[in-house]
N, C-alpha and C positions, 0 to 999 in steps of 0.2 A: 098730840097729848090728851084731846078730847076724847078720842077713841079708847086710849089707854085708861083714861078715867071712867068711861063707861063700862069697860071690862071689869075693872076693879069693883065698881058698885054692883054690878051684876053677879059677881062672884062672891059676894058677902064680905069683902075684905077691906072695904072703904075705910072703916073707922080704924081698922088695925093700921093700915097704912098711914093714916094721918098722924099716928103716934110714932112711927119709926122712920129712920133716915131713908132717903130715896133708894130703891131697889133692895135694901136690906130685908124687908119683909117677904119678899119672894125668894131671895137667895141669901140665906144667913152666911156669915162669916166672908161676905164680899167675894163669892164665888161666882157671881152672875156672868154669864156669857151672852153678848148680844147676838141676835139671830140676824144673819146676813142673807139676802136674796140677790142673786146674780142676774142681771138683765142682759142676756145675749150670751149663748154657749159656744162661742167660736173658739179659735185656737188659744188666745190669751186666757180665756175663762177656763177652759178644759185642761190645759197643760200647765198653767201657772197659779191661777187664783184658787181654783177649787182644791188642788193638792196642798197649796199653802194653808188653806183653812182647815186642813186635818192637822196643822202643826201649831195654830194660834191657840193662846191662853185665855184671850178675853173676847174672842168672838168665834162663831161657827157657821157653816152653812147650813141654812135651814130651808130655803126656798130658791125658785128658778123662774125666770121668765123666758120663754121661748117661743118662736114661730114655727118650730121643727118638732112635731109630735113624735117622730121617730127618736128623738134624743132622750125623750122622757123616761122610757124603761131603763135606758142604759144608766142615766144619772141617778135614778132611784135605786137601782140595784148597787152602784158603786158608793153612793153617799147616804143612803137610808132617808131619802126626802119623802115626807108625807105627801098623800094625795092632795090634801087640803093646802099645801104650800106650793102647788104648781100653777103657774098662770101663764097667759100668753099676753101679746102686746095690746090686745083690745081689752081685756078684763083686769089688767094690772092695777087699775085704780082701786080695786076691792082689796088690795093689801092694807089699806086703810084699816080695814076691820079685823085684820089679823095681828093678835098681841104677840105671836112668836117671832115676827119680823120686826126688827128694830132699825135696820139700815138696807137701803137699796144701792147697789153698787152697778153703775151703769157702764157697759162693756160692749156696747154696739158700736158700728162705725162712726167716726168723728162727726160726720154730717148729720147724724141722728141723735147726738148727745144732747142738745138743747130740748129737743121734743120730750125725750125720755126722762131727762133730769128733772124738768119743770113738773112732769107727770108724777114723778117720784116725790118731789117736794110737796106737791098738793095732797099726798096720802098722809102727810104728817110726820112721815118717817125720815130719818137722817140720810143724806145723800153723799155717796162717794162716788166721783166721775173720773173715768180714766183720763189720762192726758192724750192729745192736747184737750183743753176744756171744751172747746167747741169751735166751729168753722169761722165764726165772725166774733169780732169784739162785741158786737150789740147782742148776739147770742148768749155770751158769757154774762153780759149784764142782766139779761133776762134770767138767766139761772140763779144769779145772786139774788135778785129781787124775790124770785119764787121761794128761795130758802129763807130769806129774811121774813118775808110775810107769813110764812108757815112755822116761824121760830125753830128751824131745824139746822143743824150743822152741816156744812158742805166741805168736803176736803176733795183736792184733785190728786190723782194717783201718781204723783212724782217719787216713785219708789227710792230713787237715788238719794233723796234729802233725807231719808231715814237710815241710810248705810253709814257705818262707822268711819270709814276713810273720807267719805265725802263729807260729813260732819267736820272732820278735822280741817279739810280745806276750806270749809265756811269759816271755822273758827280763825284760821290763819289770816283770813281776809280782814279781820277785826284787829288782831293781835300783831300782825305783820312781823314775824320773826325773821324775816329775810329782807326786811325794808319795804319800801313802797313798791307795789306792782308796777311794772313798766308795760308789759303786753303779755298776751296769752294766746294760745292756740286751742280750739276745741273742735273735734271732728268726730262724727258718728254716721255710720251707713253699713250697708251690706249689699251683696249683689244679688238681686232678685230676679231668679229665672226659674220657673215662671213667677209672675207677680200675682198676689192676691188680687182679684179682678176689682173689687171696691176701691183698692189703693190707686187705681188708674183713672178714677172718676172724680172729676172736679167737685161735683155737687155733693159727693160723699166725704169731702174732706181728704181726698188722696193726694199724693205727692210726696217727695221725699222731705220737703221742709215740714209739712204737718206730721209725718210719721216720725222721722229720725232727727229732723232738724230742731225739734224742741228741746233735745238733750243738749247740743252745744249751746243753743240760745239760752236755755235755763243755767247751764253750767256757767256761761260767761257772767250771769248776773250773780250767782251765789258764789262764784270764786272771787269776784271784786267787792260784793257786798254793796254795789252801786247799781244805778239804773243808766242806760245808755243815753247818750243825748243826740246821736245821729247814726244813719245806717246806709250802706250801699250794698248792692247785690247783683249778682248775674245768675242765669240759668243756663245749663248746658245739657246736652243729650247725645249719647252715642247710639241710641236705638230709637230714632223719631217714629219710626213704625209702631212701636209699642206706647211710646209716651207722647200720646197725641193730645192729651188734654192737660197733663200734670208735669211737673218737673221731675226729671231723672236725678239731676244733680243742682244743687244750689251753694254757690260760694258767697259768704257775706262777711262784711267787716262792721263790726259796732265800734263806735267812738264813746268813750266813757269820760267822766270828769276826771281830773288830774292827769289828763293827757294819756290815759290807758287806752290801748287799742288791742280788740279782740278780733283774731283772724279765724273765721269758722267755716266749716264745710260739712256738707251732708249729701248722702247719695243713696241711690238704690241700684247703682252701677259699680260700687267700689266698697270694699270692706275697710271701714275706718272705726277706730275706737281709741281716741287719744285726747287727753287734756294736759295741757303743759301751762304752767304759771312761771313767768320770768320776773324777777324782782331786781331791786337795785344791788342787794348783797348776796344773791343767790337764786335757786330755782327748786321747783318741785313738780311732780306730776302723778297722774293717775293713768295706768295703762295696763289693762282695759279700764275705762272709767264708767261704762254704762251697761256692761255685761250683767246677765242674771245672776252670776257668781263669779268669784275670783277677782274682784276689783281690788287692785294694788297699785303700790306706788313708791316713790323714793323722792328724797330731798338732797340738796347739795352738801348738807353737813353729814351725810350718811345715814340719816333716819330712814328707815324702812317701814312702809305702811303695808303690813301684811293683811292678806283678806280676812274679814272678819268671821267667816264660816257659818253664817246664819242665812236661812230663807229671807231673801229681801222682802218678798210680797208678805210674808207672815209677820215680819217686824213691822212693816208699813201699816198693815191692817190692824195689828195690835196697839200700835201708837194711836190711831185714830179711834180704835174702840175706847181706850183709856181717856180720850179727849171728852168723849161723849159721857162715858160712866162718871168722871170726875168734873165735868162742865169746864174744861180748860180749853184754851185755843188749840186748834189743829195746827199740824206742821205746815201744810200747804193749803191755804185758805183760797177761796174762789178769786179773791183779789189778786193772788199771785198768778193764778192760770190766766186771768184776763191780761194782766201785763205782758205775758208772752205773745198773746194774739194780737194784741195792740202792735207790738214790734213786728211780729210775722206778717201783718198786713202791709207794713210799710216796707219790709223786705220785698214783697211781691210788687208793690208799688214802683220800688227802684229798680228791680230786674226788668219790669215792663218798660222803663223809660232809659234803658241802655246803661244801667248801673249808676244812675244819678244819685248824688247824696241827698238823703232825705232826712230833715230835722225831726227829732222827737220831742223836742221842747218848745 
């Protein structure tokens, strides 16, 4: 904010700004769009986030941070990014002095999330961080602390929580239209061949549990509206020559209050995409439950949950942009990302001890 005030003063608009609502003096009629800079131009940024930012109403792509100079002209041609809004990993600190950038979105490998999310927070810009939040719970806490110290908002990129049918599942966890939940099944995975190299490296946050496993883990939490009290887990692999450092498949069970049990599975060796909730007086499911499009489901009373037909990433980023513009809570704060990583660490602890039941309380 201090950098923004400096910019305002230098541009001779400080007195006008003081007399008008926030943002209004720059963008009359509430039409302001936040400027987003993507950090990391890998597959997810290039095939999902950047195209989605062409469809957003409240934010737009204005900057990039990359360690690959060869990508710059391609992105400039496609998205019209100014030379002054292009950074590398060494000089991204100077985004602090760029009034056109409001949000820095961290899309590097998981093992680098903490390093660059903290650097982003220290620029005074708001931070969006892809899931999973970080490799360790301690790194998550460091990110949260950096954002709090710099008084910027932090949002974790759990796009599913912005999706309509998923929000219905979350609502039903509270209203219980089919009675109390008894047990659920959540599975997410794909057959990776070949695998993205960094996803095979432990220090980079590789492994099925970090990549796809956070979908069933987070789903079990939002589908029940509760926090698990214990976990047990095992790892398996059909390709030990490939998965030398990380898990190919993880099967884990979460125990919740009220006797609810969640049976979960994630894999780089099997196509999985299913969320089933079984209740005392009925059932409902989403299948697929975490695809980029076409999330749909059904309930035992005949209710059909049709795909909502919107770009999930665009909805996610617009929701998070509005939280900044209106100064309201974000959908998925850092504390939620932290909770998943705390549980994830216990999942690995259980698997390392032969599936031992690990208490979470």
